[in-house]
Each structure stands twice: as C-alpha cells, then as structure tokens.
Backbone as CSV, one residue per row, in Angstrom:
resi,resn,N_x,N_y,N_z,CA_x,CA_y,CA_z,C_x,C_y,C_z
1,MET,13.573,33.391,71.879,12.463,33.373,70.944,12.728,32.461,69.745
2,GLU,13.968,32.262,69.426,14.261,31.368,68.311,13.876,29.926,68.649
3,GLU,13.974,29.562,69.917,13.521,28.232,70.335,12.000,28.125,70.204
4,VAL,11.302,29.200,70.528,9.845,29.236,70.361,9.501,29.071,68.891
5,ARG,10.205,29.802,68.026,9.986,29.689,66.575,10.190,28.245,66.110
6,LYS,11.247,27.608,66.605,11.568,26.236,66.213,10.461,25.275,66.636
7,LEU,10.003,25.389,67.868,8.948,24.495,68.366,7.654,24.661,67.573
8,ILE,7.282,25.907,67.304,6.053,26.161,66.541,6.200,25.653,65.117
9,SER,7.379,25.825,64.516,7.587,25.339,63.143,7.514,23.815,63.072
10,GLU,7.719,23.149,64.209,7.597,21.691,64.274,6.154,21.254,64.540
11,GLY,5.240,22.227,64.605,3.828,21.897,64.784,3.353,21.891,66.222
12,LEU,4.191,22.325,67.143,3.824,22.338,68.557,3.245,23.690,68.966
13,THR,2.535,23.710,70.096,2.103,24.976,70.675,3.032,25.318,71.824
14,VAL,3.127,26.612,72.113,4.011,27.120,73.152,3.215,28.073,74.027
15,GLU,3.412,27.971,75.349,2.749,28.869,76.294,3.786,29.814,76.892
16,LEU,3.504,31.113,76.815,4.400,32.139,77.354,3.613,33.076,78.259
17,THR,4.279,33.630,79.258,3.666,34.668,80.082,3.798,35.993,79.340
18,ALA,2.693,36.716,79.255,2.683,37.995,78.544,3.502,39.032,79.307
19,LYS,4.294,39.792,78.557,5.063,40.893,79.128,4.799,42.133,78.292
20,GLY,4.522,43.216,78.954,4.263,44.480,78.274,2.801,44.859,78.365
21,TYR,2.533,46.103,78.008,1.193,46.674,78.170,0.483,46.973,76.848
22,SER,1.103,46.668,75.733,0.540,47.095,74.451,-0.717,46.339,74.039
23,MET,-1.025,45.219,74.687,-2.250,44.487,74.349,-3.334,44.635,75.424
24,ASN,-3.116,45.520,76.385,-4.165,45.812,77.361,-5.359,46.413,76.638
25,PRO,-6.542,46.147,77.056,-6.970,45.425,78.248,-7.187,43.922,78.029
26,PHE,-6.912,43.396,76.849,-7.192,41.985,76.571,-6.133,41.035,77.113
27,ILE,-4.878,41.431,77.067,-3.799,40.584,77.560,-3.007,41.410,78.564
28,MET,-2.939,40.905,79.799,-2.347,41.666,80.900,-0.908,41.234,81.187
29,HIS,-0.067,42.224,81.398,1.350,42.053,81.718,1.543,41.170,82.952
30,MET,2.337,40.100,82.801,2.751,39.199,83.871,1.592,38.491,84.583
31,ARG,0.398,38.562,84.033,-0.735,37.841,84.608,-1.233,36.759,83.670
32,ASP,-1.357,37.084,82.411,-1.937,36.168,81.439,-0.870,35.346,80.729
33,GLN,-1.243,34.129,80.382,-0.388,33.288,79.551,-1.023,33.235,78.168
34,VAL,-0.184,33.301,77.158,-0.653,33.207,75.780,-0.190,31.882,75.205
35,VAL,-1.070,31.235,74.466,-0.738,29.975,73.806,-0.627,30.276,72.318
36,LEU,0.554,30.033,71.781,0.861,30.321,70.381,1.093,29.025,69.641
37,GLY,0.768,29.033,68.350,0.960,27.826,67.579,1.180,28.087,66.117
38,PRO,1.284,26.991,65.356,1.549,27.088,63.921,0.377,27.717,63.164
39,PHE,0.657,28.105,61.934,-0.338,28.810,61.123,-0.119,28.506,59.651
40,SER,-1.156,28.789,58.881,-1.054,28.702,57.417,-1.224,30.108,56.857
41,ASP,-0.987,30.256,55.584,-1.102,31.572,54.947,-2.504,32.158,55.106
42,THR,-3.520,31.329,55.075,-4.900,31.836,55.201,-5.207,32.329,56.616
43,ASP,-4.410,31.923,57.605,-4.601,32.402,58.975,-4.122,33.842,59.148
44,ILE,-3.277,34.304,58.257,-2.678,35.629,58.377,-3.600,36.641,57.708
45,ARG,-4.512,37.168,58.527,-5.525,38.101,58.022,-5.857,39.124,59.103
46,LYS,-6.559,40.142,58.706,-6.964,41.211,59.613,-7.695,40.627,60.824
47,GLY,-7.313,41.111,62.014,-7.962,40.699,63.249,-7.246,39.602,64.008
48,VAL,-6.341,38.885,63.359,-5.625,37.787,63.996,-4.446,38.361,64.787
49,THR,-4.189,37.808,65.976,-3.082,38.248,66.808,-1.904,37.305,66.589
50,VAL,-0.730,37.892,66.335,0.457,37.109,66.017,1.652,37.566,66.853
51,LEU,2.572,36.632,67.089,3.880,36.970,67.653,4.806,37.113,66.462
52,VAL,5.486,38.236,66.382,6.297,38.544,65.209,7.562,39.281,65.628
53,LYS,8.579,39.117,64.841,9.791,39.929,64.985,9.652,41.050,63.973
54,ASP,9.490,42.285,64.452,9.238,43.389,63.527,10.525,43.841,62.829
55,ILE,10.407,44.821,61.956,11.556,45.258,61.162,12.651,45.903,62.007
56,LYS,12.327,46.291,63.250,13.329,46.843,64.168,14.011,45.755,64.993
57,GLY,13.544,44.508,64.863,14.133,43.414,65.622,13.451,43.139,66.950
58,ASN,12.345,43.830,67.231,11.606,43.623,68.473,10.601,42.485,68.310
59,TYR,10.401,41.719,69.370,9.378,40.677,69.373,8.117,41.272,69.962
60,ILE,7.031,41.225,69.185,5.783,41.827,69.643,4.607,40.879,69.384
61,LEU,3.642,40.965,70.254,2.394,40.224,70.107,1.317,41.264,69.859
62,HIS,0.903,41.406,68.599,-0.082,42.415,68.224,-1.078,41.849,67.225
63,ARG,-2.135,42.594,67.052,-3.200,42.221,66.135,-2.897,42.763,64.736
64,ILE,-3.153,41.957,63.723,-2.979,42.399,62.341,-4.134,43.339,61.991
65,ILE,-3.784,44.524,61.493,-4.834,45.462,61.065,-4.884,45.603,59.545
66,ARG,-3.827,45.104,58.869,-3.823,45.171,57.407,-2.794,44.182,56.873
67,ARG,-3.130,43.625,55.726,-2.172,42.763,55.021,-2.093,43.223,53.576
68,ASP,-0.868,43.471,53.121,-0.594,43.840,51.735,0.434,42.857,51.199
69,GLY,-0.053,41.776,50.572,0.843,40.744,50.067,1.569,40.058,51.203
70,ASP,2.905,40.185,51.222,3.714,39.572,52.271,4.035,40.540,53.408
71,ARG,3.445,41.694,53.391,3.693,42.728,54.411,2.449,42.864,55.286
72,ILE,2.648,42.896,56.609,1.521,43.092,57.520,1.748,44.337,58.360
73,THR,0.654,44.975,58.722,0.671,46.105,59.638,-0.028,45.651,60.902
74,LEU,0.599,45.948,62.038,0.115,45.476,63.330,-0.153,46.648,64.268
75,MET,-1.084,46.423,65.191,-1.347,47.414,66.227,-1.728,46.679,67.510
76,GLY,-1.151,47.095,68.615,-1.528,46.542,69.908,-2.894,47.060,70.334
77,ASP,-3.641,46.254,71.063,-4.960,46.678,71.520,-4.881,47.855,72.485
78,GLY,-3.741,48.021,73.158,-3.569,49.124,74.088,-3.012,50.378,73.441
79,ASN,-2.891,50.389,72.123,-2.385,51.550,71.397,-3.529,52.329,70.766
80,ILE,-3.300,53.603,70.625,-4.313,54.459,70.005,-4.064,54.587,68.507
81,ASN,-2.797,54.781,68.119,-2.506,54.915,66.693,-1.120,54.427,66.297
82,LEU,-0.355,53.880,67.216,0.982,53.386,66.917,0.887,52.041,66.202
83,THR,1.551,51.937,65.049,1.550,50.680,64.300,2.983,50.235,64.032
84,GLU,3.130,48.948,63.737,4.401,48.368,63.349,4.180,47.603,62.053
85,THR,5.256,47.389,61.324,5.160,46.583,60.111,6.148,45.430,60.196
86,ALA,5.804,44.368,59.490,6.662,43.182,59.448,6.350,42.407,58.182
87,ASN,7.249,41.532,57.818,7.014,40.617,56.710,6.417,39.330,57.268
88,ILE,5.653,38.641,56.467,5.009,37.406,56.907,6.035,36.375,57.360
89,ASP,7.202,36.339,56.730,8.193,35.343,57.132,8.786,35.614,58.510
90,GLU,8.476,36.755,59.117,8.932,37.069,60.466,7.906,36.679,61.534
91,ILE,6.756,36.153,61.112,5.750,35.706,62.080,6.241,34.417,62.716
92,ILE,6.205,34.392,64.026,6.656,33.219,64.771,5.490,32.283,65.052
93,GLY,4.357,32.843,65.435,3.195,32.019,65.732,1.927,32.853,65.824
94,VAL,0.818,32.148,65.817,-0.501,32.773,65.906,-1.061,32.498,67.298
95,LEU,-1.752,33.475,67.854,-2.375,33.315,69.167,-3.552,32.353,69.060
96,TYR,-3.497,31.279,69.855,-4.574,30.286,69.897,-5.522,30.552,71.054
97,SER,-4.944,30.878,72.206,-5.782,31.107,73.387,-5.021,31.905,74.428
98,ILE,-5.784,32.369,75.420,-5.233,33.105,76.554,-5.675,32.394,77.818
99,LYS,-4.754,32.233,78.742,-5.078,31.645,80.041,-5.028,32.759,81.075
100,ARG,-6.161,32.944,81.740,-6.281,34.026,82.712,-7.059,33.535,83.920
101,LYS,-6.458,33.668,85.077,-7.126,33.332,86.338,-7.801,31.963,86.302
102,GLY,-7.088,30.975,85.784,-7.600,29.616,85.773,-8.564,29.283,84.649
103,ARG,-8.858,30.236,83.781,-9.756,29.987,82.655,-8.991,30.159,81.349
104,THR,-9.416,29.418,80.344,-8.806,29.522,79.022,-9.823,30.098,78.056
105,TYR,-9.386,31.105,77.302,-10.240,31.760,76.313,-9.644,31.520,74.928
106,SER,-10.350,30.761,74.115,-9.900,30.475,72.760,-10.141,31.677,71.865
107,THR,-9.203,31.945,70.962,-9.399,33.035,70.009,-10.453,32.682,68.967
108,GLU,-10.866,31.413,68.936,-11.934,30.987,68.035,-13.299,31.041,68.719
109,GLY,-13.310,31.352,70.012,-14.552,31.373,70.771,-15.375,32.629,70.535
110,PHE,-16.641,32.528,70.840,-17.577,33.630,70.629,-17.178,34.877,71.417
111,ILE,-16.832,34.719,72.683,-16.503,35.869,73.539,-15.307,36.634,72.985
112,TRP,-14.213,35.909,72.671,-13.017,36.581,72.147,-13.326,37.303,70.838
113,ARG,-14.039,36.644,69.955,-14.360,37.262,68.652,-15.252,38.488,68.814
114,LEU,-16.211,38.413,69.725,-17.101,39.550,69.959,-16.314,40.734,70.506
115,TYR,-15.552,40.513,71.576,-14.758,41.598,72.155,-13.766,42.160,71.139
116,SER,-13.125,41.284,70.390,-12.133,41.734,69.407,-12.764,42.597,68.327
117,SER,-13.916,42.191,67.836,-14.559,42.969,66.769,-15.040,44.322,67.291
118,ILE,-15.579,44.343,68.503,-16.009,45.623,69.085,-14.808,46.529,69.309
119,TRP,-13.742,45.977,69.903,-12.551,46.785,70.193,-11.913,47.309,68.912
120,SER,-11.856,46.487,67.888,-11.286,46.926,66.607,-12.119,48.042,65.989
121,ALA,-13.430,47.939,66.117,-14.304,48.981,65.580,-14.142,50.296,66.348
122,LEU,-13.731,50.216,67.605,-13.562,51.412,68.436,-12.213,52.105,68.244
123,THR,-11.384,51.620,67.345,-10.035,52.161,67.197,-9.997,53.688,67.214
124,PRO,-10.844,54.386,66.459,-10.755,55.850,66.503,-11.174,56.445,67.853
125,LEU,-11.892,55.687,68.660,-12.407,56.192,69.936,-11.735,55.545,71.150
126,ARG,-10.688,54.776,70.951,-10.048,54.045,72.049,-9.499,54.933,73.156
127,ARG,-9.171,56.151,72.830,-8.553,57.063,73.791,-9.318,57.104,75.111
128,TRP,-10.628,57.197,75.057,-11.434,57.350,76.275,-11.566,56.045,77.072
129,PRO,-11.947,54.923,76.455,-12.004,53.709,77.283,-10.629,53.274,77.798
130,LEU,-9.569,53.494,77.001,-8.222,53.146,77.467,-7.794,54.046,78.623
131,GLY,-8.117,55.324,78.534,-7.783,56.263,79.607,-8.452,55.862,80.911
132,LEU,-9.720,55.511,80.841,-10.446,55.067,82.033,-9.853,53.766,82.559
133,TRP,-9.602,52.818,81.664,-9.048,51.532,82.062,-7.693,51.714,82.751
134,ARG,-6.844,52.592,82.206,-5.511,52.810,82.783,-5.581,53.503,84.141
135,ARG,-6.589,54.352,84.350,-6.760,54.963,85.673,-7.149,53.911,86.708
136,LEU,-7.960,52.947,86.285,-8.405,51.901,87.195,-7.347,50.799,87.378
137,ASN,-6.416,50.690,86.431,-5.384,49.641,86.442,-4.017,50.262,86.157
138,PRO,-3.441,50.945,87.146,-2.148,51.608,86.890,-1.072,50.626,86.442
139,GLN,-0.250,51.055,85.514,0.812,50.207,84.981,2.075,50.360,85.812
140,LYS,2.718,49.234,86.095,3.986,49.232,86.802,5.105,49.235,85.768
141,PRO,6.264,49.792,86.117,7.374,49.790,85.157,7.763,48.371,84.737
142,LEU,8.132,48.217,83.472,8.606,46.918,82.970,10.008,46.667,83.484
143,ARG,10.310,45.401,83.742,11.657,45.041,84.207,12.267,44.054,83.276
C-alpha cells in the first residue's frame, strides 16, 4: 500500500481489485476494480469514498460520514453502525471510479451520486435491505 500511496502522491491513478465485504452492495469483493487518485483538502467531505490507513493500522476503503477538522469518521456501505476514525494525513487516495463487468462508473456520475445519496439516507434502515441482499448474495470467507 505504500507504493500505492507514492504513486497517488505523484499525481497518478491506481487501479486495485476490491477485497472485503464492507462496501457491499456498491463494491463487490474480488469482482470490482476501484480506481483511486489524488485529492485536495476540499475533496475530503461527507459522502466521499477514500482509501485510508485507520488508527489501528488497517487499510480500508470506506465512505466519509463526518469530518471534524483533520479527523474523519468513516463507515462502509455494508455496515449498519460500525465506524472507524482516521486523520486526514492517513488518506491514501480518493475513489474516482469503479469498474464492474466491463463498465466504468464514475463517482462524479449521476447514477453513483443518486445511489450514494439514497443509501446514505437509509443508514438507520440498512439492516433490512442489507439482510435481503446478503441472503441473495452469500459471502465467501476472505483469504
């Protein structure tokens, strides 16, 4: 991940295969590729998805749900109430787009913004749509 940080700090974008289930249903484990890139301070705001090294040393790709100065609170789309915190200087890159099944979805596009705003508004009610989604899409153990 430090090489990813270095490339992004040089102004390049990096494509990685998503691993983990915390961003389901928007980003799927071992199926979707995420394109990450450089950012400015104004990009670090509520609703933006970032790759960050959290205070426990874990690398996570989650959505910002709150910013307090240089401290951000993050939550995965597949979580009901679990949050993580990190400092802004631990952000490695910002999500630019997702590649899924031969199509690219920009985070600046209408579809992504619409789904993201609806999903964020559903946070208190996520339990039911996530439960249904997980029954239809069983998760395999991470390796």
